[in-house]
N, C-alpha and C positions, 0 to 999 in steps of 0.2 A: 706382766710378771717383770719384777724388779731385776734389772742385770746389772753385773759387776763393771764397773768403769774399765775401758781397754788398759789404761795406764796402770791399773793395780794388778800386778803381775799373778800374786797368788790369792786364793779363794780368802775372803775377809775372816773366815773362821780359823785361819791358820796363824793370824797376828794375835788373838787372844781368845781364851775359850768362851768367855761371855758373848762375844760376837755371834758364834753358833747358835745360842739361845734366840738372839735378837734376830737373826737372819730366819730362823724357823718360824718365829713368831709372824713375821712380816708375811713370809710366803703363805703361812696358813691363814692370815688375815685376808691376803690378796685371794685365796682359791675360796673363802666364804663368800666374798664379794662377787666372784664369779658366778657361783652356785645361785646367789640372790638376784643378779640382775641379768643373766644369760638370756639372751632371745630364743636359745634353742631349749626346748622340753627336755627333762631329764627323766629317765625310766623310773617309775615308781609303783606300777601295778603288778600283782601277784596273782597266778592262777595254779591251783595246785593240780589240777587235772592236765594231762600232757597234750600239747599240741600234736598234729598226727605224723609229721614226717620228721625222723631224725636225720640231722645233718652230719654230727660227729659225737662218738661216745669214747671217753678216755679214762682211765684210773691211774691212780699214784700210790705207792707203798706209804703207809704212814710212818712206821719206825724202821731206821736204818743205823746199823753200828757204824758210829763215825768216832775216829780217834780223838781222845782228850775230851770229848763232850759229854757232859753229866746225862744219862739215858732219862732221868726225870725231867729235864727240858722237853725230850721229845713226847713223853706222857702228857706233858702240860700242854703242848702243842695240839694234841688231839682234843683237848678241851676249848682251846682257841677255836679250833676249826669248826666245833659244834655249834658255837656262837654265830660263825661266819655263814655257815650252810643254813642255818635259820633264818637270817636275814635274806639271804639270795635264792633260795631254792625257789623256783617257779616264777622267778621274775621275768616279766615280759619286756621286749625291747621292740617297741612299735615303730611304723614308719616315721621317720624324722626325729625319733628320740635318741638321746645319748644315754648310754650307760656308763655310770661312774662307779668304781668299786667302793670309794671311800664315801661317797655321798649316800650309798645304801647300807653300808656295814656300820659307818660311825666310828667315833675314836674308841680304840681299844683301852679300856681302863679297868681298874681292879674293881671299882663300883659295878661294873658290867658283868664281872665274873670273868675277865680275861686274866692269865697267868703269865709267869715268867716262862718264855720259850727261847729257841735260838734266834737272835736278831744279827744280820750280818750288816755292820755299820762301821764306817771310818776304818776299813781296811782289816777287821777283825770278826770273828764269830763271838758272841758274847750274849749273857740273858738280858732280855727285855721283855717288858709287858706287851703282851700281844705277839711275841715272837713266833714266827712258824707260820703266820697266815699267809706269807708269800706263797706257800704250796698252793692255795687255792686260786690266786691270782695268776700264778704259773699254768694251772690247768685251764683257767678260763681263756688265757691268751692263746693255748694251743687250740682249744676248741675254735676259737675266733678265727685264726688262721685257716680254717678248713671251710671258711663260709665267705658270703660277700660282704659281711659287715666290714665296715672302715675302721681301722685302729687308728684313732687320733692322738692319743697318748699313751705311750709305753717306755718303761724305763728297764734297763738290766743291770746287775750289779757289775761293779767297776773291779771287782776281783773274784777269783776262783778259789774258794776255801778248802775245799777238800778233792781228793782224788776220785775219777769216776768209779763208781760201785754198782753194777748191775744198770747203767745208763742204756735207755732203748729211745732216747730222744736227742736230737742234735743239740749241741752244747750251745747255751744262752738261747735257748727256745722258750724261755719263761718271762715273766714280767714282775720285777719287785716293787712294793709299795711301801710307802712310809707316810702316815698320816700327817696331813693330808696333801702335802706339796708334791708327792711322788705317787700320782694316781694311774689307774688303768682306765682308760676311756674307748669305749666302741661308740659308732654311730650308724644308725639303721639308714642308708640312703636308698633302700630298696622299697618296694610296694608290699612287702610281705611282712608279718610279725614274726619275731624269734622268741623263742624262751629258753631261759637256763635253769637247768636242774641239776643240784648238787646234794649229795647224801654221802655219809659214812657208814662202811661196814666193819666187821672186826679187823681188817687188814688194810684197807685202801680209802682214799678220798676218791669219789666217783663223781663224773660229770658228763651231762648229755646236753647238747645243744639241738633244740628242735624247731620246726619252722611251721607257719599255718599251710604251706603249699608245697607241692613236689618243684624241687629246684633243677633246672636243665644241666647245671654245672657243678661239679664237685671237685675238690682240691687235695694234692698230695705235696705235703713238705718235705724237703730235703735241704741238706747243707752241701756247699762247696768251699773248696779252699782252707780247710780245716787245718790249723797247725800249731805247734808249740815253738817258741822262739825264746833265745836267750841272748841279753845284751849287759854287760857289766855285772854278771853274777845275778840278775833279776829275771824270772821267767814271765813269758806272756803267753797268752792264747786267742787266737782270732778265727773267725770263720764268716761265712756268708749264708743267710738263709734265703731259699728260693721256694716257689711252688709251681706245680704243674696245674694247669687248668684243664679239666677233664670235661669232654662233651658226653654226657649219659645218653642223650637222646640219639646220638651218632655212633652208638656201639663202644664207647669209652675210649675214643681217641683224644691225644692231646692236642689241644688247639693253641696253647699259649705257655711260655715259661716266665713267671714273673719274680722280678727281684724284690726282696722284702726288705732286709736289712744287713749291715755288716757290724759284727760285734767285735769288741775288743776288750780284754780283761788282764788285770795282773794275776799272777798264779802264786799260790800262797804255799805251794810245796813243789817238791822237785820231780818233774815228769821223767819217765823212762828215757834213756838216752836215744832209742831207736825212734822215739816220737818228736825229738827235738828237729827243728829245721826241715821236716817232712810233711807232705801235704797229704789229705786224704779227703775223700767226697763220700757222703753216706746218704741214702735214700730213706726217707720214712714216711708212713701214712698216717 
C-alpha cells in the first residue's frame, strides 16, 4: 500500500480536493492488484443450509431516530442492506481462506440498486450511495470477535457522530468499510469451516456465525478504560476492547484475557458533564 512520505505533514487530500480522488483511485487499484495476485485463497463459496454448530448470534435495529438526519436515508439503508445480505448470506470461510467484505459485496452503485444512505466520511454524516452498509460490517466484526477467526484488517470511524441511544455494545466495537480501500478481512487459520448467515426481518439486521465442528473455547468481549475527554474545546472518546477466552469443556472457566484493540475518536456532540474525564468498564457478551 502506498504510504505518505514522512516529510509531508498533512494528508495529501488536505492540500487540494482533487488529490483525494487521485489517492482513492490509487488505493482501489492497489486493492484490485492484491485480490488478483494474492497467494491466499479468498472465500467465495456459499451454502444455504446451516452448518451444525452456532458460534455467535447477534442482531441490530435497522431504524433509529437521529437528530438532523433525514429518515428516508435510513429507509434507503434497509434496501442497501438487502443487497449486502443477498451477497453474503451462507458464505463459507474454509481453512486457509480470507473473507473480504468488499471482494464479496462489490462496489455499491446505482446500477446495482444501491441508494443514498447515511455515510460517515471526512468528519461528517452525509448522504452517499451505499450509505449504511457499515451496519453489516459492524455486525460481522462483532461475530468474528467471538470466534477463533483472525481479524487481519479492520478500520473504525475516526469520529463519533451521534450520542449513544440504546447502545448495548462497547463503543467502537464495529468496523467501517469504504469501497474498496477500507475493507473488513478475516482469515481462517483453523482446521474448521465457518459460515456467515445474514438476514433482515421487519426490525433488525440479524447475523449468525456457525461452524462445522464443536469448538472447545468461546469468547466474551468487554471494554476497559472507556472515557470522554476534552482539550481546547474539542471532545474525544477512547476505550480498549478485550475478550475473555472461556473453556467450555472445563465448566466455563476463563483461561485467558486477550487485548484486542485501543480505539480513539473525535466526538461531534457535547457529552454530559459527568462523563468527561471519568473512566468506566463494561462487560458484554
